[in-house]
C-alpha positions, 0 to 999 in steps of 0.5 A, a space after each residue: 500500500 505504501 508503494 501505491 501511495 508513493 506512486 500517487 504522490 510522485 504522479 501528483 508532484 509531476 502533474 504540478 510541473 508545467 512540462 508534464 501538464 502541457 504534455 498531458 494536455 497535448 496527449 489528451 487533445 490528440 486523443 480527442 482529435 483522433 476520436 473525432 476523426 474516427 467518429 466522422 469517418 464512421 458517420 460518413 460511412 454510415 451516411 453513404 452505406 445506409 441509404 444504399 442498403 435501404 434502397 437495395 432492400 426496397 428494390 428487392 421487394 
């Protein structure tokens, strides 16, 4: 338990430094941008594929 508490203390101290905080924020920002790009790709794919599938299903009836 002491090692865990020591690890949290070291992490807390590291977060207090500007360099670590800036690096952390940069990584969070990059992750958010990647997630947004992935979501947009999925939405674009869905907007292209779904109407086509719906049209195909109606033409089979």
